[in-house]
C-alpha positions in Angstrom: 27.1 22.1 -25.4 25.8 24.7 -27.6 26.0 28.5 -27.9 23.0 30.7 -26.7 24.0 33.7 -28.7 26.1 34.6 -31.8 27.6 37.8 -31.4 28.0 40.8 -33.5 30.1 40.4 -36.7 31.2 36.9 -36.3 30.3 36.2 -40.0 34.2 35.6 -40.9 33.9 32.3 -39.2 30.8 31.5 -41.7 31.7 33.2 -44.9 32.5 29.9 -46.9 29.2 28.0 -45.4 26.4 26.8 -47.9 24.1 25.8 -45.1 23.8 26.3 -41.3 22.0 24.4 -38.8 21.8 26.3 -35.4 22.2 25.0 -32.1 18.5 24.4 -30.3 20.1 26.1 -27.2 20.5 29.2 -29.3 18.3 32.3 -28.1 19.3 35.3 -30.0 21.2 36.5 -33.2 22.8 39.7 -32.6 23.4 42.5 -35.4 25.2 41.8 -38.4 26.0 38.2 -37.2 26.2 36.8 -40.6 27.2 39.9 -42.7 28.4 39.2 -46.4 27.9 35.6 -46.3 27.6 35.3 -49.8 27.5 31.8 -50.3 24.8 31.3 -47.4 22.0 29.8 -49.4 20.1 28.5 -46.3 19.7 28.5 -42.4 17.6 26.2 -39.6 16.9 28.5 -37.2 15.8 26.6 -33.9 12.4 27.7 -32.3 14.1 28.6 -29.2 15.3 31.8 -30.8 13.4 34.5 -29.5 15.3 37.4 -31.1 17.0 38.2 -34.4 18.5 41.9 -34.3 18.2 44.1 -37.4 20.7 43.4 -40.2 21.7 40.1 -39.0 21.6 38.8 -42.3 22.9 42.0 -44.3 24.3 41.2 -47.7 23.7 37.6 -47.4 22.6 37.8 -51.5 22.3 33.8 -51.8 20.1 33.2 -49.0 17.0 32.1 -50.3 15.4 30.2 -47.4 15.0 30.3 -43.3 13.4 28.0 -41.0 12.9 26.9 -37.6 12.3 23.6 -35.7 
């Protein structure tokens, strides 16, 4: 069972990850969800995501690519 929403300010859980593949059940990514994930390089966002709040990836200084599946 996957998450349908990644809430605000949950970045502490992801701070050491370099790549993330999000659940195909995901529908939204809330504000500053991945804030300060400076090691994050790539993230796979499923096409089920219909809403990404402003600043969801603020200060993700090494994020080079995002894509959908």
